[in-house]
N, C-alpha and C positions, 0 to 999 in steps of 0.2 A: 561824569563820562563813565559809561559802562566799561570801557576798553581798560581803564586804569585798575579795575577790580582784578585783572589779571596778575596783579603784584602780589595779591594775597597768596598765590601758589608758589612764590618764589622762595627758594630755601635761604633766606636771610632773617636775622633776627629782627631788625627795623629797616623799614623803608618808607619813603616819603616821595611824592611826584606831584607835578601839576602842568598843566598844558595851557600855555598863554597865547592868545591871539594877537595878531599884528597890531589890533587898536589898544592892547594892553589889558583887556579884560581876560579873566581866568576862566577857561572852557570847562575845567574841572580839575579836583584835586584828589590826593589820597594819602592817608597816613598823618603822623605828626609833622606838619608843615613848619612849625616853629623850633623843631629839634635840631640842634647843631651837629653837623656831620663833618668829619675831615674830607676835604675835597680832592686831596692828591693833585693830580695834574689839571682838573678843572680850575685849579688856580691860574694856569697860564693865560686863559682868556682874559681874566680880571686884570692880570698884570701887564698884558698887551694893550688892553684899553687905557690903563694909566699912561703907558709909554706913548700911546697916540696922542693922549691929552698933552703930553710933555712936547711932542713934536708941533701940535697946533699953537701951544703956549710959547714956542720959540726957544724952550730950554734944551732941546736937542734936534737934531735934523736926521731924517731916515738914512741919508746917505754920507754921513759923518763917520769917521774912523771908530770903530768900537770893537773890543776883543782882539781876536788874533790878528796878526799882520795882514793887511789887505781886507779885512771884513768891516761891515758896518753894522749900524742899529738894524737896518732892514734885513741883513744876513741873519743877525741874531733873532729876530722875530720870526724869520721864515724858516728857521733849522737848517741854515745852509752856510753858517760860519765855518764849518769844518772843526768844530770842537766835539769831543768825545760826548758819549751820553751822559756819563755822570762823573767825569773827570775833567780837570782844567788842563786837558792837552790837546794838541790839534793833530787831527788824523787825516785831514784832507784840506785842498786848497778852497778858499770860500767861492760860493757859488757853483761848485762841482757836483756836490752829492746832497742829498737830503739826509742829514744825519741828526735824527731827533735828540735833542740835548737839554737835559736839566741844566748843565753847566752853563750853557749859552744864555739861560734866562737869568742864571745868577750873575753872570757877567753884566748883562743888560740892566739889571737892578742895581748894580753898584755903579755902572755908568750914569744912570738917571740920578741916583743920589747924590754922586759927586756934582752933576751939572745943576741939580735943584737945591743942593746944600741941605738937603733933609733926608733921614733914612728912607729907603724905598717904601717899607711898610706905611710910614706916616704919609709919603706923597700919594700911595694907593688911597689912603684913607680920605685925603682931602679933595684928590682929584675925582674919584669915582664913588666910593662907599658913602660918603657923606651927602653929596648931592643928590644920590638915589635913595637915600634913606635907609641904606643897608646897614642898620645898626647892630645886627647880631653877626656880621661878618668881620674876621680879623685875620691879617696875616702875621702868623707868629715866628716865621723864619724864612725859608728859601722861597723866593717868588715863582719857582718852577712847581712847587707842591705842598706848601705848608700853610694854605688858608683854611679857615674853618667857616661854614655858613649854613643857612637854613634854605630850605624851599622858598619860604616866603620871601627872603632876601634875593635869591636868584631869579624869582619872578620877575622883580624889578629889573634886574640885569637883562633878562631875556626880553623885557618889553623894550628896554633902551636899545638893544641891538636891532630891533625891527623898527623903531621910530626914535632915532638918535637926537637926543637933546644936548648931550655933553660934547659931543664931535659933530663935524660937519658930515652930512649923509654921504658926500663922496669919499671921505676918509674911511668910513665904516665899508663903503663898497669895494675900496682898494684893499682893505683888510681882509675882506671876506671873498676876494678874487685869488686867482692862483698867481703866486710869485715864483719866478723862475720855473716855469712850466716845463713838464717832461723829465724832470729828474727822477731817478730811481730812489728808494730808500725802503726802510723797515718801518712798519706801523706797530709798536709794542704790542705784543699779544696776537698779532695777525700775521707777522713775517714779511717778507720781502714783497714790495709792490712796485709795478713799474706801468704808470708813473706813480709817485707818491706825493700827490699834490696838497700843497699848503698855502695859506695866505699869510697875513702878519699875526701869527699867534693863534689863528683858527685852522682846524683841519678842514679841507674841501673834500666832500664826498666824492664827486665825479663819478666815474664808473667803477670804484674800488669794489673788489669781491675776492674774500669775504669782508664783511664791514660790521660795525657795531650798530649802525642805524638799520632801516628796514629796505627790504627788496623794493619798495614801492616810494623810498625816500628820493626825491628830485636830486639830479647831479648838483644843483646849486646848494643844497644842504651843506651847513657848516657848523663847526662846534668842537666839542673835545670830550674825551672820557678820562676817568682817574682810575688809578689802580686801587683805590679804596671802594671801588663799586659805585661809582658815581657817573653821570653824564649830562650833558646839555647839548641839545641840537637846536637849530633853527632852520625850518624849511620855507624859503620865500615862496615856493610855489603854492605851498599849502597855507601861507599867511598865518603860520604858527610856529611855536617853539615848545619844546618840552624840557622839564628839569627833572631828573630822577637821582635820588641820593639814598645809598644804603650803608649798613655797617659791616658788609662782608667785602673782603678783597675780591677784585677782579679774578675770574677764572672761567673755567669751562661752563660753569652755570650761567655766567652773564654772556657768554657767547651764544649760548642755546636761547636764553630768556629775553634778551633786550630786543632783537630784531622782530619777533612777533608782536611785542608789545607797541613798537613804532608803527608797524603796518596796521594794527588794529585801531591805534590813534588816527593814523592818516585816513583810514577807511571811514570811522566815525565823523571826523570832521567834513570829509566830503558829503 
């Protein structure tokens, strides 16, 4: 894909990317797709997928109590548990505000580990990574931010998100639709948004502006970006997904560079 060559001009030491069609074929790739990068918060969709496997296996239920008083597994996945960003303290009642929370995903990981009686990193490996053949991906700490992976591996995950084999399609549809609509919140790096829509572990684009996806990305686009300069989006209307990993921390360069790349990819796909 010609559009991916835009990455050559990015101010980053190393970058790799790929575009994956809904049928699982790779439309194009760029850079060292086998290179392992820290994912930062792109870890969360992987952790969320493992949590949804745990729900389907009956290890946990979406509406069972988890985390702060009154909160559930669903609240933790949707960033509405009321837990603070990076501290295990409650700053709001569950379901009232969209408070993006690493702590929430750590509580979720602990909850599933206890229910399944294995460490969460091992549960993720058995439930998601191994079945998808993601042999270079590993969770080394927090389920919020401590996975490392390659573009090659995340291509497999992006294909799974578009044509689920590990989960019922209805489960993925629920996870990538808005949970608790209309809540305001902060999108890290982009400030306050009203509404700040999320699914279960996936951010939903809707009409957010500014945003890390493109101006031409459909409102149904879902995914996640990470502070390590990484992102993964799936645009159901374009029938495609994009994975981009870099080794430069998210900042003004990314706010400037990412949307034009996405728009160029979508134009080329059309």
